[in-house]
Backbone as a ProteinNet text record, in pm:
[ID]
protein_1_A
[PRIMARY]
MAKLLYVKASPVGARSYSVAVADAFIASYREKNPKDTIQTIDLFKIDLPAFDGFALQAKYTILHGLKHSADELKAWAIVEKIIEEFKSADKYAFAVPMWNFGIPYRLKQYLDLLIQPGYTFSFSPDSGYKGLVTGKPAFVSYARGGEYAPGTPGENYDFQKKYFDLALGFIGFTDVRPLIIEPTLAGGADVAKSKRELAILEARKMAQAF
[TERTIARY]
-1860.4	-1754.1	-1626.7	-1616.4	-1428.3	-1299.6	-1223.5	-1082.4	-1056.2	-1044.9	-966.3	-783.3	-726.3	-587.6	-524.1	-518.6	-474.4	-307.1	-304.6	-81.9	-96.6	-0.1	34.2	224	216.3	361.6	412.8	404.4	439.4	434	571.4	630.9	601.9	533.3	469.4	395.6	350.5	223.3	97.8	26.1	-67.8	-57.1	95.9	107.7	123.2	56.3	80.8	-75.9	-107.6	-192.2	-268.2	-195.2	-245.7	-276.8	-206.8	-236.8	-386.9	-397.3	-532.1	-593.2	-616	-731.9	-808.3	-691.8	-716.7	-733.6	-707.2	-780.7	-911.2	-985.2	-1103	-1168.2	-1108.6	-1199.5	-1159	-1116.1	-1152.4	-1229.5	-1187.6	-1317.8	-1463.5	-1466.1	-1571.2	-1639.7	-1558.2	-1559.8	-1605.3	-1526.1	-1551.1	-1729.9	-1718.4	-1867.8	-2003.8	-1938	-2080.5	-2040.7	-1964.5	-1927.1	-1836.4	-1961.2	-1894.9	-1825.2	-1865	-1857.2	-1730.5	-1662.9	-1545	-1367.9	-1285.6	-1159.2	-1107.6	-1008	-894.3	-755.8	-719.7	-551.9	-499.8	-382.1	-322.4	-156.8	-131.3	-7	103.7	197.8	222.4	416.7	405	496.2	652	643.1	788.6	756.5	693.2	713.3	755.3	728.6	768.3	887.1	907.2	1052.8	1046.5	1033.1	1007.2	1184.1	1151.4	1317	1378.6	1512.2	1581.9	1550.7	1511.8	1510.9	1615.2	1721.5	1850	1913	2029	2142.5	2046.3	2002.9	1936.7	1774.7	1730.5	1581.5	1601.5	1706.3	1671.3	1695	1820.6	1918	1762.4	1691.4	1593.8	1481.8	1444.4	1394.3	1419.3	1579.7	1634	1628.6	1612.2	1642.4	1487.9	1406	1261.3	1264.3	1306.9	1297.5	1341.5	1472.3	1532.7	1479.5	1404.9	1387.5	1417.3	1547.7	1602.6	1589.5	1654.7	1592	1677.8	1603.8	1643.2	1774.1	1823.5	1924.8	1840.1	1907.8	1868.4	1818.5	1927.7	1923.7	1819.2	1836.8	1734.1	1614.5	1615.5	1459.7	1417.8	1502.7	1448.7	1413.7	1479.5	1436.1	1360.9	1302	1174.5	1052.2	1051.2	946	879.8	1007.8	976.7	850.2	939.3	823.8	736.5	733.8	594.1	490.1	519.5	436	375.7	479.5	466.6	354.8	360.1	288	95.4	155.8	-5.7	-110.4	31.5	-63.4	-162.4	-94.9	-124.1	-231.5	-207	-309.3	-438.3	-467.3	-526.7	-663.1	-625.7	-742.6	-794.3	-961.8	-1052.8	-1060	-1037	-1044.3	-879.3	-866.8	-745	-768.2	-683	-680.3	-529.2	-471.7	-335.5	-311.4	-242.9	-166.2	-6.9	-21.2	91	138.9	235.6	262.4	345.2	372.9	485.7	637.7	729.2	866.5	928	1011.5	1110.3	1010.1	918.3	811.4	788	814.3	811.1	711.9	679.5	659.3	811.4	743.7	870.4	937.2	1061.9	1122.1	1135.5	995.9	959.3	874	762.1	651.8	734.5	843.6	910	938.8	1014.9	1048.7	929.8	836.7	720	665.3	669.1	670.4	725.3	908.2	967.7	946	867.9	855	729.9	660.5	508.5	486.6	523.5	602.8	667.6	569	703	619.4	673.6	603.4	580.3	474.5	360.8	267.1	320.1	258.1	152.4	177.1	128.5	103.6	197.6	195.4	213.8	201.9	203.2	215.2	356.6	376.8	331.7	283.2	324.3	348.1	428.3	473.3	329.3	209.6	85.7	10.3	18.8	-97	-4.6	96.9	193.8	182.6	175.7	198.5	85.3	19.2	-113	-139.9	-203.2	-202.1	-322.5	-207.4	-301.7	-342.6	-400.4	-462.7	-608.5	-683.5	-779.5	-924.6	-1023.9	-1153.8	-1172.3	-1019.1	-1036	-1024.4	-1111.4	-1121.1	-1014.3	-921.7	-838.9	-868.3	-889.7	-870.6	-763.5	-687.4	-550.7	-560.8	-501.5	-487	-345	-356.6	-219.7	-199.9	-82.8	-86.6	40.6	46.6	156.5	153.1	299.3	323	299.9	309.8	343.4	157.8	154.4	32.7	77.6	16	56.2	-32.8	-136.8	-268.5	-267.5	-301	-297	-361.6	-254.2	-297.4	-213.1	-112.8	-49.2	148.8	171.3	312.6	372.4	323	395.5	355.1	206.6	166.1	295.9	440.4	542	647.1	635.1	699.7	621.5	546.7	431.6	445.1	551.6	623.1	550.7	483	414.2	303.7	182.3	37.3	52.9	123.8	180.4	222.7	315.6	413.7	321.7	248.2	195.9	69.4	-4.3	-149	-80.3	42.1	92.5	131.8	176.8	210	59.3	4.7	-122.1	-168.1	-221	-217.7	-199.8	-63.1	34.3	37.5	-33.4	-65	-250	-270.8	-458.2	-541.1	-513.1	-623	-639.9	-824	-878.6	-940.6	-996.1	-1073	-1028.3	-951.8	-837.8	-928.4	-944.5	-1045.9	-922.9	-916.2	-776.7	-880	-774	-819.6	-694.9	-665.1	-543.2	-550.6	-478.5	-429	-341	-337.7	-272.8	-335.3	-198.6	-101	-129	-21	-31.2	112.1	188.5	283.3	297.6	299.1	281.2	210.8	70.3	-85.4	8.5	69.1	39.7	-36.5	-24.7	-118.6	-272.2	-306.9	-445.6	-529.3	-442.3	-489.7	-488.8	-371.9	-324.6	-431	-455.3	-604.7	-728.3	-801.4	-888.5	-897.1	-737.5	-777.6	-783.5	-686.7	-685	-896	-932.7	-1061.1	-1138.9	-1144.1	-1266.5	-1152	-1067.2	-1028.6	-1122	-1110.5	-1178.7	-1304.8	-1353.9	-1515.1	-1510.7	-1419	-1472.7	-1480.9	-1337.8	-1252.2	-1366.3	-1488	-1612.9	-1660.3	-1745.6	-1848.8	-1799.1	-1610.1	-1614.3	-1627.8	-1606.4	-1591	-1752.8	-1794.3	-1925.7	-2013.9	-1925.9	-1995.9	-1844.1	-1759.8	-1645.6	-1641.1
811.7	745.3	741.6	660.2	625.3	549.2	611.3	534.2	465.9	291.2	234.2	218.9	210	169.6	66.4	-18.2	-156.4	-177.1	-183	-152.4	-314.7	-377.1	-522.5	-485.7	-579.4	-599.7	-704.4	-781.1	-928.1	-1009.6	-1071.4	-1100.4	-1232.4	-1311.1	-1424.2	-1473.5	-1355.9	-1390.4	-1492.1	-1613.6	-1671.9	-1775.1	-1747.8	-1849.8	-1766.5	-1639.3	-1496.9	-1498.2	-1536.8	-1554.8	-1379.9	-1279.7	-1143.6	-1105.4	-1139.9	-1115.7	-1222	-1337	-1416.9	-1335.9	-1280.6	-1271.3	-1138.1	-1006.9	-873.2	-876.8	-991.6	-1010.8	-996	-1173.1	-1167.7	-1035.1	-975.8	-845.7	-745.4	-732.2	-666.6	-720.1	-860.1	-899.1	-893.1	-915.9	-850.3	-728.2	-607.6	-491.1	-467.7	-540.2	-487.1	-521.8	-597	-687.8	-576.8	-548.7	-468.5	-307	-244.6	-93.2	-158.2	-183.3	-201.9	-70.9	34.9	187.8	259.6	206.3	223.3	198.7	294.1	215.7	218.1	65.1	-4.6	-16	51.3	35.8	-44.2	-116	-205.3	-108.2	-144	-101.6	-239.6	-309	-405.3	-382.8	-366.7	-292.2	-367.3	-525.8	-566.3	-615.3	-511.1	-544.7	-418.1	-272.4	-181.4	-87	-14.1	68.1	191.7	135.7	226.4	290	389.3	494.4	449.3	506.5	461.1	603.9	608	747	792.2	835	899.4	1014.7	981.1	1123.7	1219.6	1261.5	1394.1	1436.3	1287.5	1325.8	1338.1	1278.3	1329.5	1446.9	1492.2	1603.2	1735.9	1668	1736.3	1790.3	1689.5	1681.4	1804.8	1748.8	1861.3	2023	2017.7	2149.4	2223	2118.9	2220	2234.9	2105.6	2171.4	2284.6	2288.5	2462.8	2590.2	2547.4	2654.3	2700.8	2604.5	2659	2636.7	2670	2636.1	2523.6	2417.2	2297.3	2340.9	2271.2	2240.9	2172.4	2153.3	2111	1967	1896.5	1773.7	1696.6	1813.6	1752.2	1778.6	1921.9	1909.3	1771.3	1759	1655.3	1521.9	1482.3	1359.8	1369.7	1464.8	1552.2	1507.6	1560.3	1539.4	1427.5	1319.6	1180.1	1117.1	1159.4	1151	1218.7	1329.8	1377.1	1298	1273.3	1181.9	1091.5	1031.6	939.9	926.7	1079	1084.6	1129.8	1173.4	1210.5	1075.2	991.5	881.3	795.5	800.7	734.2	846.5	977.1	1087.5	1070.1	1029.4	1043.6	972.4	855.5	766.9	797.4	702.6	745.1	654.2	540.4	441.6	361.7	245.7	181	45.2	-66.7	-165.4	-237.6	-263.8	-328.4	-480	-500.7	-637.6	-673.3	-714.6	-683	-819.1	-876	-973.7	-929	-1020.7	-1011.5	-1047.1	-1010.4	-1056.2	-988.5	-1107.9	-1073.6	-992.9	-1018.8	-963.1	-786.2	-760.1	-612	-616.7	-541	-564.4	-550.6	-555.5	-604.6	-501.5	-515.3	-371.5	-270.6	-329.1	-262.4	-204.5	-250.9	-143.5	-31.2	-96.6	20.7	137	98.8	244	281.6	212.5	292.3	424.2	354.8	450.9	586.5	565.2	630.2	767.8	685.3	808.1	903	834.6	858.9	977	908.6	1002.4	1146.1	1251.3	1414.3	1501.9	1555.7	1702.1	1766.8	1854.2	1927.7	1875.4	1702.7	1648.8	1565.1	1469.3	1356.9	1408.6	1478.9	1510.8	1649.6	1777.7	1861.1	1853.7	1977.2	2013	2182.3	2231.1	2313.3	2337.1	2402.7	2438.2	2426.4	2457	2492.3	2375.5	2295.8	2157.2	2008.1	2035.9	1924.1	1875.4	1779	1665.3	1653.5	1684.7	1647.6	1600	1466.2	1369.6	1464.4	1469.9	1499.8	1450.9	1333.2	1205.1	1183.1	1312.1	1212.8	1160.4	1122.9	1102.2	960.8	927.2	750.3	648.5	541.5	392.5	369.3	220.5	142.1	26.9	-93.6	-231.2	-257.9	-343.6	-389.4	-549.4	-653.3	-801.9	-813.8	-852.8	-852	-1063.4	-1116.9	-1264.8	-1228.5	-1383.9	-1407.2	-1544.3	-1619	-1744.7	-1754.3	-1722.5	-1754.1	-1617.4	-1640.9	-1606	-1447.9	-1385.5	-1243.6	-1226.7	-1290	-1198.5	-1121.7	-994.1	-896.1	-975	-952.6	-998.8	-1114.8	-1160.3	-1283.8	-1267.5	-1350.9	-1311.7	-1272.8	-1311	-1341.5	-1154.3	-1074.9	-979.9	-903.9	-929	-805.6	-809	-948.9	-898.6	-904.9	-820.8	-746.2	-628.3	-615.4	-486.6	-479	-537.3	-592.5	-441.7	-515.8	-409.9	-336.1	-330	-207	-87.8	-121.8	-38	12.1	-59.9	-47.9	84.2	-8.6	124.4	231	228.3	373.2	502.8	386.3	458.9	537.9	415.9	505	643.2	610.7	687.3	826.9	841.5	936	1019.2	973.3	1069.5	1079.9	1039.2	1112.4	989.6	849.2	768	718.3	725.2	677.2	592.1	545.9	407.2	288.7	247.4	162.9	22.8	-66	-184.3	-340.2	-361.9	-483.2	-653.8	-679.6	-897.1	-944.8	-975.5	-1080.7	-1224.8	-1290.4	-1438.2	-1507.6	-1599.6	-1636.9	-1749.4	-1859.7	-1885.8	-1994.3	-1920.4	-1952.8	-2047	-2058.7	-2203.6	-2260.8	-2167.8	-2268.8	-2415.9	-2378.5	-2456.3	-2571.6	-2600.7	-2658.6	-2653.9	-2663.8	-2694.7	-2707.6	-2758.7	-2805.1	-2689.7	-2614.4	-2472.5	-2341.1	-2381.5	-2295.7	-2215.9	-2366.2	-2361.3	-2314.5	-2376.7	-2329.1	-2141.9	-2122.8	-1978	-1864.1	-1936.6	-1834.5	-1822.2	-1941.6	-1967.2	-1926.4	-1886.7	-1803.3	-1675.4	-1626.3	-1496.8	-1441	-1525.5	-1539.9	-1451	-1523	-1543.6	-1394.7	-1370.9	-1256.7	-1088.3	-1095.7	-1012.4	-1024.1	-1088.2	-1069	-977.9	-1008.2	-975.2	-802.8	-804.9	-655.2	-540	-605.5	-556.3	-474	-564.9	-516.4	-373.4	-363.2	-248.3	-119.2	-167.6	-25.1	81.5
-1199.8	-1206.2	-1140	-1024.7	-983.2	-997.7	-947.7	-1013.1	-865	-865.9	-740.1	-814.2	-742.9	-764.6	-690.5	-726.4	-698.8	-685.2	-594	-551	-512.2	-611.6	-560.8	-522.5	-383.6	-371.2	-346.4	-415.8	-400.9	-574	-556.1	-700.8	-700.3	-664.6	-718.2	-720	-779.4	-861.6	-828	-870.9	-849.3	-725.4	-685.6	-537.2	-408.3	-440.3	-351.2	-250.2	-148.3	-82.6	-61.7	-112.8	-52.2	-132.1	-290.4	-435.7	-421.4	-411.7	-467.1	-347.4	-261.6	-174.3	-212.3	-293.5	-328.9	-453.9	-568.8	-632.8	-659.6	-514	-523.2	-526.6	-388.4	-366.2	-525.4	-641.5	-702.3	-806.7	-821.1	-936.9	-869.9	-750.6	-718.5	-696.7	-641.3	-675.7	-853.9	-904.2	-1059.9	-1102.7	-1059	-1046.7	-1039.7	-922.3	-857.7	-915.5	-978.5	-1030.7	-1140.3	-1248.3	-1432.4	-1472.8	-1435	-1459.9	-1419.3	-1325.9	-1251.2	-1328.7	-1274.1	-1390.2	-1252.5	-1293.8	-1188.1	-1253.9	-1206.5	-1270.4	-1140.2	-1167.1	-1162.4	-1171.5	-978.7	-1008.8	-965.5	-988.7	-981.6	-930.8	-832.9	-813	-813.8	-857.2	-886.1	-1064.1	-1152.4	-1277.2	-1310.9	-1225.6	-1284.9	-1267.1	-1351.6	-1364.3	-1260.5	-1087.2	-949.9	-925.1	-1003.2	-944.2	-778	-791.5	-624.6	-540.3	-475.5	-376.1	-329.5	-410.9	-358.9	-480.4	-477.2	-529	-616.2	-702.8	-694.8	-674.9	-691.9	-660.9	-443.2	-410.4	-280.4	-244.1	-305.4	-318.3	-326.9	-417.3	-457	-343.9	-272.2	-118	13.9	8.1	48.6	23.7	-111.3	-180.2	-151.7	-150.5	-146.1	29.9	130.8	279.7	316.5	272.8	287.4	164	103.2	51.2	-51	-113.6	-235.2	-389.4	-454.1	-621.7	-653.8	-726	-768.8	-878.8	-922.7	-1038.8	-1082.1	-1242.1	-1376.8	-1334.5	-1260.1	-1273	-1178.6	-1035.2	-935	-964	-1084.2	-1093.3	-1202.8	-1265.8	-1406.7	-1307.6	-1214.1	-1047.1	-1048.5	-1000.1	-926.7	-976.4	-1128.9	-1171.4	-1247.3	-1199.9	-1144.7	-1032.1	-936.5	-836.3	-810.2	-847.5	-852.1	-970.7	-1043.1	-1132	-1031	-976	-892.7	-773.8	-794.9	-644.1	-693.3	-838.1	-904.1	-874.4	-1012.4	-1013.9	-910.4	-759.5	-672.4	-606.1	-574.2	-554.7	-658.4	-802.6	-819.3	-805	-754.9	-726.1	-629.4	-621.2	-524.4	-426	-457.7	-358.6	-390.8	-293.7	-299	-244.5	-363	-252.5	-265.5	-145	-194.4	-124.9	-216.4	-143.3	-103.9	6.8	105.5	198.6	137.9	197.9	326.7	414.5	514	507.6	455.4	463.5	595.4	636.1	804.1	854.6	877.3	956.3	934.6	808.1	762.9	642.7	534.3	418.2	343.6	219.5	45.9	51.6	57.2	-17.8	-85.8	-183.9	-315.8	-287.7	-163.5	-130.9	-53	36.8	138.7	40.6	-130.6	-143.7	-261	-279.2	-318.7	-168.3	-84.4	42.5	28.4	-9.5	57.1	-40	-210.8	-315.6	-306	-222.4	-164.4	-84.2	52	134.7	116.3	118.7	63.1	120.3	159.3	208.9	139.4	162.9	54.6	2.7	-34.6	-127.6	-75.1	36.1	105.5	220	250.9	405.1	465.7	506.4	579.2	708.9	763.1	888.7	912.6	1059.2	1067.1	1228.3	1295.9	1485.8	1493.9	1418.7	1549.9	1539.8	1455.3	1375.1	1425.3	1367	1392.3	1206.1	1201.6	1073.5	1020.7	921.6	882.8	723.2	757.2	620.9	508.5	377.3	285	149.1	168.4	105.6	185.7	180.7	279.3	199.1	310.3	221.9	160.8	106	64	161.9	96.1	128	131.2	176.5	147.9	196.7	75.5	150.3	82.9	234.6	269.4	272	194.9	178.2	272.4	399.6	458.4	482.4	436.5	409.6	548.4	597.1	676.1	657.3	698	717.5	849.7	969.1	1109.2	1117.3	1290.1	1319.7	1393	1400.1	1488.9	1586.5	1567.3	1616.2	1777.5	1757.3	1877	1965.9	2121.6	2228.9	2226.4	2157.8	2157.6	2142.6	2222.1	2185.4	2012.6	1892.9	1788.4	1773.3	1829.3	1755.7	1790	1861.2	1897	1757.5	1711.6	1555.6	1428.4	1414.3	1351	1336.3	1193.4	1183.5	1040.6	986.9	885	857.2	942.8	900.4	1037.1	1109.5	1193.2	1134.5	1085	1003.4	864.2	776.6	694.3	742.2	828.1	834.8	920.7	1002	1031.5	946.1	833.8	678.3	653.6	582.5	574.6	633.6	762.4	836.6	813.5	837.9	829.8	723.2	593.2	457.5	436.7	571.6	615.5	564.4	542.3	516.7	638.3	682.4	807.7	811.1	704.4	648.2	590	680.6	610.2	662.4	581	606.1	570	665.1	622	636.5	541.8	595.8	606.3	677.9	691.7	735.1	622.9	572.2	662	788.1	863.6	935.6	986.6	881.6	731.6	704.3	532	517.9	598.4	602.4	819.3	819.1	989.9	1061.1	967.1	980.5	939.7	786.7	718.2	581.7	496	385.1	340.5	443.2	419.6	507.4	592.1	699.1	592.2	578.5	459.7	356.2	297.7	228	228.2	339.2	387.5	463.9	499.1	516.5	408.7	321.3	168.8	121	130.8	58.1	141.9	277.4	336	324.1	329.3	282.7	180.6	62.1	-44.2	-62	37.9	21.5	93	196.2	245.4	178.6	103.3	13.4	-83.2	-99.6	-192	-140.1	27.8	28.8	114.8	127.1	183.3	50.9	-43.9	-187.4	-237.7	-211.2	-219	-166	-64.2	25.6	46.4	-67.5	-54.2	-143.5
[MASK]
++++++++++++++++++++++++++++++++++++++++++++++++++++++++++++++++++++++++++++++++++++++++++++++++++++++++++++++++++++++++++++++++++++++++++++++++++++++++++++++++++++++++++++++++++++++++++++++++++++++++++++++++++

């Protein structure tokens, strides 16, 4: 049995295109893999700690090879728990909408907690940076109101998929399977509905081979 971690990064529930498509993926995956465990993390519903104060101090204490204070240890234990929860999965699914050409702030906050030296990546002068979350596939449902296809003028404004792909790759992911839903606004309601329906069908198909 495998564990799939499903991370939702949209607060608008059923109105979210990225969540609707990712939900379809999860439902299809569950049908194909009924014995697997699926854990959902809704980033807008959990108490996600800010990465500042003693937590930030704790990171630099580690980087400088010093000893943590009691306050730093307490703050860092929360960060470690979030990282371990993430790393405990065998497979991943993400629902990621575009906000102002990038990713939602809660997803960025989550990444800032996860991307830590010695936990999700390492560094050495000889080999440089190396991701530590390896051998695990990730499905990503990307939704955006406009169109940002490669080779078009809109591509230059895409800091959603480019950044999130980079972040996943940095910590070791090499098998990332994206599904883009666009446009969800610029083409009007009929186009958005059609794009959503087609993406849901494709997500269900992708889940069968995940």
